[in-house]
N, C-alpha and C positions, 0 to 999 in steps of 0.2 A: 504494500499498499503506499503510495505517495504521502509522506511526511511534511507539512509546513513547520522549518525549524525556527523559533524564536531567535537561535543566536547564543543563547544560555545552555553552554553544554550540558550540565548535568541535567537540568530541567529536560532538554529536549531527549536525553538518554532514558530518564524516569519514566516519560511519557511512551517512549519505544517499548518499555520493559512492560508497563501496563496494556498497550494496545496488544503485545504479541500474548498476554494472559487472557484475554479476551474470548480467544479460541478454546479454551477450556484448561484445566490441570498441567503444567508440564515440569518436568525434570530439569535440571540446571543446564544441562546439556543441549536439552529442546528448548529451552529459554533462551541461552546463546544465539541458536540458530535462527530463531524465528526474529528475535531483535537484533540480530548482525552485530551484537556487542560481544567482547571477550567475555568468557566466563568470569573470570576474576572482577570483572565489572559489574557484570548482572547480579552475582551475588552480593558485591559490595551495596549495590542500589537497593535490592530484594533486602536484605538486612534494615536498610535505613527505612524504607517504605513501608516493612511489617511492625517496626517501632511507631510509627504513626498511623498504623492501620489499615492501609493501601492496600497489602497484599497480607496473605496469611498461608498455610499449609493445610493439605488434606492431611489424609489417614497415612498415605503413603510418602508423605516426606514432599510431596509436588509442591510448587509454589501454585497460589490461585489469587484471584480477587479476594480482599480483606473486608473488614465490615466497614468501612468507609467509602467504599468502592460503591458502582450503582447498584450492582447485586447484593453487596453486602447491605445498602441500605434496603433494598427490597425485602430482604429477608428477615432485617429487624423489625420493620414494619409489619411484614407477614405473620410474624412469630405469635402473635395472641389468637390471630385466627384459625392458625394451623395447630396451635396447642387446646383450642376449642374442639375442633375437629376430632383430634386424635381422643379426647377425653370423651366427646359425645358418641363416638363410634366402636372406643374400646380398640381401635385397630391404628398400626402404624400410619402416620401421616407424612406428606411430603411435598416440597415446592421445587419446581424444575424451569430452568431456562435454557433457551438455545445458545450454545457456543461452537460456532462453525458448523460442522457436520454432526454434532450431538448434542445431546441434551444433559443438562449437568443438574445435579442435585444442590442446592444450595442452602436448604433447609430440613430437617428430618426429626420427628417427634417420634419414637418409638414406643408401639404396644406396650402395657404391661404383662402381657400373655406371654408364657415361655415359648410358643410357638407364636413366631411372629416374623413378619417381612422386617430385616434390617438393609438400609440403604444408606451407607456414609456421605455426610455431605462431602463434595467435591467429586463423586462417583459420577465418570462420564457414561453415559448408556448410548444406545444406537436410536435416532428419530425413526419414526414410523413403526415402531415396536414398543408395544404396551400402550395403553389408555393414554398416559402423559405424552408419549413422543407423538401418538396420532393428533391429541390435542395441539400441539406446537407446531405440527403441518397445516392446522387449519381445519382437523375434522370435528365438528360437534353434532352432538344427536339430537333429537328433537327436544329432550328435556333439558338441553344445555350441559350434558354432561357424555363421556364416550366410558364404556366399559372394556375388560379386556379379562379373557381367561387361558391362563397358561402360554400366555402370546412370546414373553421374555423367560419365563422360568416356570418350571414345572410345577404344577400345584397351588401356584398364587394366581390371585384374581385382583384385580384393581379398579378403580372409577377415578376419573380425573375430570376436572371442570377448567376452561380459560379463564385468567384474570386479563382482564381488557383494559388498556387505556388508550384515551384518544383514538378510538375503534382501530385498536393493534394489540395481537396478544403478545403479552409481556410474560407471560409465566403459565405454568399448569400446576394446580394444586391437586394433590391426588389422595387417596386412601387405598391401602393394600394391606394383604392377608392372604392366609391361607385359605383356599377354596371349601375346607371343611368348616368354617366359619361364615363365609362371604357368599357362598354358592356358587352355580355357574351363573348366575343372573345377579350378579352384584349391584348393578343398577339400582334393581327396585327397592333393595334395600337402602343402600347409601349414597343414591345419585344428587336426591333433594340436599343434603347434609353436605356434599362437596361442592354443589353450587351456592348454597349459602354461604360458605366458608369463601369462595371466588369473590362473591359480592361485599363480603366484609372486607377482604384486602383491597377491594379497589374503593371503597370509603375511607379506608385508613391511608392510601396511598392519596387518594381527594382530600383529607382534611391536613395531610402533612405538606401539601404543595404550597 
């Protein structure tokens, strides 16, 4: 991507790091290649940006946007609604955004059940597979939600709804869990709750504008 340079070297390099991380979590080697910066420079900038909350690390130690980035702001704003969805349904709830050709989990609230779906924050999953992936590609059912059964993982069902701002889908909020609890028609049970969570997130985003 063509970048406009400010002439302030450290700022331009920091922006190059943040731009590279928009595609999803990256190892240091991947970040160096994507940003065009030497590994030592990329690492030094990431360490500084991490202190200020613009960069964080996922469960694999890869660099990803932090809580002060746009994805981080979205996750912080959505957290109460996603927690409420988890509590209301008793199942794991997640928030996904598009990063390049993948969907990335930016927020996850795990079910209290011992048998549950666990998606780590920072996990990059395929678009087009699973209800959240299809939502982020523009699919929406008649009830405002999309359900999936064993599309990405055997024994797992999910229901997702779009979070929309300015007529654009900015995220997908989901609830997922074992088929034995969600059944093979999970939308009948949790579709309305997921749509309600999406509307709550949109209201929270509007209130923070």
